[in-house]
C-alpha positions as CSV (number, residue, x, y, z in Angstrom):
1,M,7.4,-11.2,-4.6
2,L,8.3,-7.8,-5.9
3,Q,11.5,-9.3,-7.4
4,L,9.7,-12.1,-9.1
5,V,7.2,-9.7,-10.7
6,R,9.8,-7.4,-11.9
7,E,11.5,-10.3,-13.5
8,M,8.1,-11.1,-15.2
9,L,7.0,-7.5,-16.0
10,P,10.4,-5.5,-16.7
11,D,8.4,-2.7,-18.4
12,V,6.2,-1.5,-15.4
13,G,8.9,0.8,-14.0
14,E,10.1,1.8,-10.6
15,P,9.0,2.0,-7.9
16,L,7.2,-1.1,-8.4
17,M,3.8,-1.2,-6.5
18,L,1.7,-4.0,-6.2
19,T,-2.1,-4.1,-4.9
20,L,-3.8,-7.2,-3.9
21,N,-7.6,-7.2,-4.2
22,K,-10.2,-9.6,-2.8
23,N,-13.7,-9.2,-4.2
24,V,-13.3,-5.6,-5.4
25,T,-15.5,-4.2,-8.0
26,C,-14.4,-0.7,-9.2
27,A,-16.5,1.9,-10.7
28,R,-15.3,3.6,-14.0
29,H,-12.1,5.3,-13.3
30,R,-8.5,6.1,-14.5
31,D,-5.4,5.4,-12.4
32,H,-4.2,9.0,-11.8
33,R,-1.6,8.2,-9.4
34,N,0.3,6.0,-11.8
35,A,3.7,7.1,-12.9
36,S,3.8,4.1,-15.6
37,E,2.1,3.9,-18.9
38,V,1.4,0.7,-18.4
39,S,-0.3,-1.4,-15.7
40,Y,-0.7,-5.3,-15.6
41,I,-3.6,-7.1,-13.7
42,A,-3.9,-10.9,-13.1
43,F,-7.0,-12.7,-11.7
44,F,-7.5,-15.7,-9.5
45,G,-10.0,-17.2,-7.5
46,D,-13.5,-19.4,-7.7
47,Y,-15.8,-16.8,-9.1
48,Q,-17.9,-16.0,-12.0
49,G,-18.3,-12.7,-14.0
50,G,-16.0,-9.8,-12.7
51,E,-14.3,-8.9,-16.1
52,L,-12.3,-5.9,-16.1
53,V,-13.6,-3.5,-19.2
54,V,-11.0,-1.2,-20.4
55,E,-12.4,1.7,-22.6
56,E,-9.7,1.7,-25.4
57,P,-10.0,4.2,-28.5
58,E,-10.7,1.2,-30.8
59,G,-13.3,-0.2,-28.7
60,D,-13.8,-1.6,-25.1
61,R,-11.3,-4.4,-24.2
62,V,-12.7,-7.1,-22.0
63,L,-10.1,-8.9,-19.8
64,S,-11.0,-12.0,-18.0
65,E,-8.5,-14.8,-18.4
66,R,-7.2,-16.1,-15.1
67,R,-3.9,-16.7,-14.1
68,V,-2.2,-14.5,-16.8
69,W,-0.9,-10.9,-16.7
70,H,-3.1,-8.6,-18.7
71,R,-1.3,-5.5,-19.8
72,F,-3.4,-2.2,-20.2
73,K,-3.1,1.4,-19.8
74,G,-4.8,2.5,-16.5
75,R,-3.4,5.6,-16.4
76,D,-4.9,6.8,-19.8
77,H,-7.8,4.7,-20.3
78,F,-11.0,4.5,-18.1
79,H,-11.8,0.9,-16.9
80,Y,-14.1,-0.8,-14.4
81,N,-15.2,-4.2,-13.2
82,L,-18.3,-6.1,-13.9
83,P,-20.0,-7.4,-10.9
84,H,-19.0,-11.3,-9.8
85,T,-20.1,-14.0,-7.6
86,G,-17.5,-16.2,-5.7
87,T,-14.3,-15.2,-4.4
88,K,-12.3,-13.1,-6.6
89,F,-8.6,-12.1,-6.0
90,S,-6.7,-9.9,-8.7
91,I,-3.1,-8.5,-8.5
92,V,-2.3,-5.1,-10.1
93,A,1.1,-4.2,-10.7
94,Y,2.3,-0.3,-11.8
95,S,4.7,2.1,-11.0
96,Q,3.7,5.1,-8.9
97,N,5.3,8.6,-8.4
98,G,6.5,9.4,-4.9
99,N,4.1,12.3,-4.5
100,A,1.1,10.0,-5.4
101,R,2.6,7.3,-2.8
102,R,2.7,9.7,0.0
103,A,-0.9,10.9,-0.6
104,A,-1.9,7.2,-0.7
105,E,-0.3,6.7,2.5
106,G,-1.9,9.7,4.0
107,A,-5.5,8.0,3.0
108,A,-4.9,4.7,3.8
109,H,-8.1,4.2,5.6
110,Q,-10.0,4.7,2.6
111,D,-10.9,2.1,-0.1
112,V,-8.8,2.3,-3.1
113,C,-9.6,0.9,-6.5
């Protein structure tokens, strides 16, 4: 799966990290552990709502289309999900620096957005 995503999204950077979420609704945050400038997210499932709102300087951008990669700057821009009903999956692709990865592994018992 990592090799396929590397081929699809060559500008994510290394080390490539993937996060698979099921029914996650994240509060407003920035991805401080990201080493890459860009992140990608794709949505799947049978659900309503759940859009990702990215607060960009030119105004909020709402990401909702399913089964496509959405590019956004998760490290630099605040973002959050709107509530949803049904079963929603998302895959997030990003690069994470070594120190952040070790910190995340040490806190693996915590919920992560």
